[in-house]
C-alpha positions in Angstrom: 99.1 56.1 178.7 101.9 55.0 176.3 102.8 52.2 178.7 99.5 50.5 177.9 100.9 49.8 174.4 104.0 48.0 175.7 102.8 44.5 174.7 102.3 45.7 171.1 105.6 47.4 170.4 108.1 45.3 168.6 111.1 46.2 170.8 112.1 42.6 171.5 115.5 41.7 173.0 117.4 38.6 172.0 120.2 38.1 174.5 119.9 34.3 174.6 117.7 31.6 173.2 115.2 31.2 176.1 113.7 27.8 175.6 112.3 27.7 179.1 109.7 30.5 178.8 109.1 29.8 175.1 108.2 26.1 175.3 106.4 26.5 178.7 104.0 29.1 177.2 105.3 31.9 179.4 107.2 33.8 176.8 104.9 36.8 177.1 106.8 37.7 180.3 110.0 39.0 178.7 109.8 38.2 175.0 106.3 38.2 173.3 107.4 36.1 170.4 104.1 34.7 169.4 102.4 38.1 169.6 105.2 39.7 167.5 105.0 36.9 165.0 101.3 37.4 164.7 101.4 41.2 164.2 104.4 40.9 161.8 102.1 39.2 159.3 99.8 42.3 159.3 102.1 45.3 158.4 99.3 47.8 158.5 98.4 46.9 162.1 102.0 47.0 163.1 102.6 50.4 161.6 99.4 51.7 163.2 100.4 50.6 166.7 103.8 52.3 166.3 102.3 55.5 165.0 99.8 55.5 167.8 102.5 55.0 170.3 104.6 57.9 168.9 101.5 60.2 168.9 100.9 59.4 172.6 104.5 59.9 173.5 104.6 63.2 171.7 101.5 64.3 173.7 103.0 63.1 176.9 106.5 64.5 176.6 105.7 67.7 174.6 102.4 68.7 176.1 103.2 72.4 176.5 104.7 72.5 173.0 101.7 71.0 171.4 99.3 73.4 173.3 101.4 76.4 172.2 101.6 75.2 168.6 97.9 74.6 168.6 97.2 78.0 170.0 99.4 79.5 167.3 97.4 77.7 164.6 94.1 78.8 166.1 95.3 82.4 166.3 96.5 82.2 162.7 93.1 80.9 161.6 91.2 83.6 163.5 93.4 86.3 162.0 92.7 85.1 158.5 96.3 84.5 157.6 95.8 81.2 155.8 95.7 82.2 152.2 98.6 84.6 151.9 102.3 84.5 152.5 103.5 85.3 156.0 106.2 87.5 157.4 109.2 85.4 156.5 110.5 84.7 153.0 109.5 81.1 151.9 113.0 80.3 150.6 114.5 81.1 153.9 111.9 79.1 155.7 112.4 76.0 153.5 116.2 76.2 154.1 115.5 76.4 157.8 113.3 73.3 157.6 116.0 71.4 155.8 118.6 72.4 158.4 116.4 71.4 161.3 115.6 68.1 159.6 119.4 67.5 159.1 120.1 68.2 162.8 117.3 66.0 164.0 118.4 63.2 161.8 122.0 63.5 163.0 120.8 63.5 166.6 118.5 60.5 166.1 121.3 58.6 164.4 123.7 59.3 167.2 121.1 58.4 169.8 120.4 55.1 168.1 124.1 54.3 167.9 124.2 55.0 171.6 121.3 52.7 172.4 122.9 49.9 170.2 126.2 50.3 172.1 124.4 50.1 175.4 122.6 46.9 174.3 125.9 45.4 173.3 127.4 46.3 176.6 124.6 44.6 178.5 125.0 41.5 176.4 128.8 41.6 177.2 127.9 41.9 180.9 125.9 38.7 180.6 128.5 36.9 178.5 131.2 37.8 181.1 129.2 36.0 183.8 128.9 32.9 181.6 132.6 32.9 180.9 133.4 33.0 184.7 131.0 30.2 185.4 132.4 28.0 182.6 135.7 27.9 184.5 134.1 25.3 186.8 132.9 21.9 185.7 129.2 21.1 185.5 127.3 19.1 188.1 129.7 20.1 190.9 129.2 21.9 194.2 131.8 24.5 193.4 129.9 25.5 190.1 126.7 25.9 192.1 128.6 28.1 194.6 130.0 30.2 191.8 126.6 30.5 190.2 125.1 31.9 193.4 128.0 34.3 193.9 127.3 35.6 190.3 123.6 35.8 191.0 124.3 37.9 194.1 126.7 40.1 192.1 124.3 40.7 189.3 121.5 41.3 191.7 123.6 44.2 193.1 124.6 45.4 189.6 121.0 45.4 188.2 119.7 47.1 191.3 122.4 49.8 191.2 121.8 50.5 187.5 118.0 50.8 188.1 118.6 53.2 191.0 121.2 55.3 189.3 119.9 55.3 185.7 116.3 54.4 185.9 114.8 57.1 188.0 112.3 56.4 190.8 110.6 53.3 189.2 112.7 50.7 191.0 109.6 49.0 192.4 108.4 48.3 188.9 111.3 46.0 188.1 111.7 42.4 188.9 114.9 41.3 190.7 117.4 38.4 190.4 117.0 35.7 193.0 120.0 34.2 194.8 120.7 31.7 197.6 124.0 32.2 199.5 123.5 29.1 201.6 125.7 27.1 199.3 128.5 29.7 199.5 131.4 29.1 201.9 131.1 31.1 205.1 134.1 33.3 204.7 133.3 34.1 201.1 129.6 34.8 202.0 130.7 37.2 204.7 133.1 38.9 202.3 130.3 39.4 199.8 128.1 40.9 202.4 130.8 43.3 203.4 131.2 44.7 199.9 127.5 44.8 199.0 126.2 47.7 196.9 123.8 50.1 198.5 122.7 52.7 196.0 120.5 54.4 198.6 123.8 55.3 200.4 125.7 56.0 197.1 127.8 52.8 197.5 128.5 51.4 194.1 129.3 47.8 193.2 132.9 48.7 192.4 134.2 47.3 195.6 132.3 44.0 195.1 133.7 43.7 191.6 137.2 44.2 192.8 136.7 41.4 195.3 135.5 38.9 192.7 139.0 38.0 191.3 140.3 36.9 194.7 137.1 35.0 195.5 137.0 33.1 192.3 140.8 32.5 192.3 140.5 30.9 195.7 137.7 28.7 194.5 139.6 27.8 191.4 142.7 26.9 193.4 140.6 24.6 195.6 139.0 22.9 192.7 142.3 22.4 190.8 144.0 21.2 194.0 141.3 18.6 194.6 141.5 17.4 191.0 145.3 17.1 191.2 145.2 15.1 194.4 142.5 12.8 192.9 144.6 12.3 189.8 147.9 11.7 191.5 146.6 9.9 194.6 148.8 12.0 196.8 146.8 13.9 199.5 149.8 16.1 200.4 150.6 17.5 197.0 150.1 21.2 196.3 149.9 23.5 193.4 153.1 24.9 192.1 153.8 28.6 192.0 153.5 28.7 188.2 150.1 27.0 188.4 148.9 29.4 191.1 150.0 32.4 189.0 148.4 31.0 185.8 145.1 30.3 187.6 145.1 33.7 189.2 145.6 35.5 185.9 142.9 33.4 184.3 140.3 34.2 186.9 141.3 37.9 187.0 141.0 38.2 183.3 137.5 36.7 183.4 136.4 38.9 186.3 138.0 42.1 185.0 135.7 41.9 182.0 132.7 42.3 184.3 134.3 45.3 185.9 135.3 46.9 182.6 131.8 46.5 181.2 130.3 47.9 184.4 132.5 51.0 184.2 131.6 51.5 180.5 127.9 51.4 181.2 128.4 53.9 184.0 130.2 56.3 181.6 127.3 56.2 179.2 125.3 58.4 181.6 127.9 61.2 181.3 128.2 61.0 177.5 124.6 61.9 176.7 123.8 64.8 174.3 124.7 68.0 176.0 121.9 70.1 177.3 123.1 73.2 175.4 122.9 71.4 172.0 119.6 69.8 172.9 118.1 73.0 174.2 119.1 75.0 171.2 117.7 72.4 168.8 114.4 72.2 170.7 113.9 76.0 170.9 114.6 76.3 167.2 112.3 73.5 166.4 109.5 75.1 168.5 109.7 78.4 166.8 109.8 76.7 163.4 106.6 74.7 164.2 104.8 77.6 165.8 105.5 79.9 162.8 104.7 77.3 160.2 101.0 78.3 159.9 102.0 82.0 159.6 104.6 81.5 156.8 103.2 78.8 154.5 100.3 79.5 152.1 97.1 77.3 152.5 93.8 77.0 150.7 91.7 77.0 153.8 91.7 76.4 157.6 91.4 72.7 157.2 94.4 72.6 154.9 96.4 74.6 157.4 95.4 72.4 160.4 96.2 69.1 158.6 99.5 70.3 157.2 100.6 71.8 160.6 99.5 68.5 162.4 101.5 66.4 160.0 104.7 68.6 160.1 104.5 68.8 163.9 104.1 65.0 164.2 107.1 64.3 162.0 109.5 66.7 163.6 108.4 66.2 167.2 108.2 62.4 166.6 111.9 62.3 165.5 112.8 64.4 168.5 111.0 62.2 170.9 112.6 59.0 169.4 116.0 60.6 169.8 115.3 61.5 173.4 114.2 58.0 174.3 117.1 56.3 172.4 119.6 58.7 174.0 118.7 57.4 177.5 118.6 53.6 176.9 118.4 52.6 180.6 115.1 53.0 182.4 111.6 51.5 182.5 110.1 52.9 179.3 108.9 50.6 176.5 112.0 51.2 174.3 114.5 51.0 177.1 116.9 48.1 177.3 115.4 45.4 179.6 118.5 44.9 181.7 116.8 42.9 184.4 115.1 40.6 181.9 118.4 40.0 180.1 120.2 39.1 183.3 117.3 36.8 184.4 117.4 35.0 181.0 121.2 34.6 181.3 120.9 32.8 184.6 117.9 30.8 183.3 120.1 29.7 180.4 122.8 28.6 182.8 120.3 26.6 184.8 119.0 25.2 181.6 122.4 24.0 180.5 123.2 22.4 183.9 119.8 20.7 183.8 120.5 19.3 180.3 123.9 18.0 181.5 122.3 16.4 184.5 119.7 14.8 182.2 122.4 13.4 179.9 124.3 12.0 182.8 121.2 10.5 184.4 120.2 8.7 181.2 123.8 7.5 180.7 123.7 8.8 177.2 127.4 9.4 176.8 128.3 5.8 177.4 125.5 4.5 175.2 126.6 7.0 172.4 130.2 5.8 172.7 129.0 2.1 172.4 127.1 3.0 169.2 130.2 4.7 167.8 132.4 1.7 168.6 129.9 -0.7 167.0 129.7 1.4 163.8 133.0 3.4 163.4 131.8 5.0 160.1 130.6 8.6 159.8 127.0 7.4 159.5 127.3 5.6 162.8 128.5 8.7 164.6 125.7 10.7 163.1 123.1 8.1 164.1 124.5 8.0 167.6 124.3 11.8 167.9 120.8 11.9 166.5 119.3 9.2 168.7 120.9 10.7 171.9 119.8 14.2 171.2 116.3 13.1 170.3 116.0 11.4 173.6 117.3 14.6 175.4 114.8 16.7 173.5 111.9 14.5 174.4 112.8 14.6 178.1 113.4 18.3 177.8 109.9 19.1 176.7 108.3 17.0 179.4 110.3 18.5 182.3 110.1 22.2 181.6 108.1 23.0 184.8 111.1 22.0 186.9 113.2 24.5 185.1 110.8 27.4 185.4 110.2 26.9 189.1 113.8 27.5 189.9 113.7 31.2 188.8 110.1 32.0 190.0 111.5 34.4 192.6 113.1 36.5 189.9 109.7 38.1 189.2 109.4 39.6 192.6 110.1 43.4 192.8 112.8 44.8 195.0 111.8 48.0 196.7 113.9 50.9 197.9 115.8 50.3 201.2 115.2 53.8 202.4 112.6 56.5 201.8 113.3 59.0 199.0 113.9 62.6 199.8 110.5 63.5 198.4 108.7 61.6 201.1 111.0 62.6 203.9 110.3 65.4 206.4 112.5 68.4 206.8 114.0 67.0 210.0 116.0 64.5 207.9 118.3 67.2 206.7 118.7 69.4 209.8 120.3 68.7 213.2 118.0 66.8 215.5 116.9 68.4 218.7 118.1 67.1 222.2 115.2 64.6 222.3 116.0 62.4 219.3 114.0 59.3 220.3 110.6 61.0 220.3 111.3 62.7 217.0 112.7 59.6 215.4 109.7 57.5 216.4 107.3 60.1 215.2 108.9 60.0 211.7 109.6 56.2 211.7 113.4 56.8 211.8 116.0 55.1 213.9 117.0 57.0 217.1 120.1 59.1 216.6 122.4 61.1 218.7 121.8 64.9 219.0 123.2 67.1 216.3 123.6 64.1 214.0 122.4 64.3 210.4 120.3 61.6 208.8 121.1 61.4 205.2 119.3 59.1 202.7 
């Protein structure tokens, strides 16, 4: 039910300035800017939506707790224990309330810092891809090849994170499109060999380790062609110092992707320990369940309203901490990793398109001619303004071309193998001597006798 409010919650991400979706009127896909700008003018409506979302999330995640607390209040009302002091001293109960509030605030603060760190890591992951691509000049075939290799790499990364950190909701996420036709054959086959398969617990680590050699080879080829074109000598080669320098440069750029990937993976093992969380939740439950029996109220209505308010405040903070402590997933407040990766590649396509537009209009030569005709600062400013105005006018009229290039990114990517919940018991026991019949019956591939099928 809480997912119905996803378009009204102001958890917007800002990894890049996405002109494509914003100006094309499609910004409601990943960043509802117009809607957020609209509701930000009405603070009461904005607060009401967030409060409603918190109430729904508390009822969804703490259903049993809410029922038991409600039953405790009803029992307290039926027993007539609303107008007298309960079994526990009020001073002790107030001290316990302050202690629980302090522990909840500490946990919520730590969880929010964890979510912020995870968001920064995802941005670093996107920035690392841009730095690798910026090694190659624009409007060249080798840049397009590098872009498709990065698209394929981040497709594997995003899918692996969704499978490992996002639960069983992989089909609800859109994917990253890629086209390996422009990739050289040996490099394409090498990428296929090190592909990530989370269904078989094969991580993208091997693929990330192969990236430095792939991009170094591409960078050597590009620099060798540029050197031969500059010197006019078709037989010249790169020196050993140049090869080492280029190798270190490419490795430094690619290692940042691997380092960020490893850091994100470690975040799953640094969540709040179950012992601390369980102790806090049990203490919180007994505190809320005994609230009606300890405090002194005027009547039943006073008791129910006070208990409802206290329960919402404490459980609301606990639920917010739970969601912030697990930033990767498919909830409303989770980090939209797929959308951020998509926007990163859309930004790269957008930049290449602008460079192509500038070159097609011959703006650089015309701008240089204006600067030469008027060597003053005003002449340079006028040359820049006129050129950029022409680019912007063409940019607004050609946005449909930009959006069509990433249309396949919205298609979901399903699981490659059935989950263990939908498999039969034969998947985890030795197959009998007639494997073909059993395999066809359960839609599995035929296997040899006594061989295990593990998904």
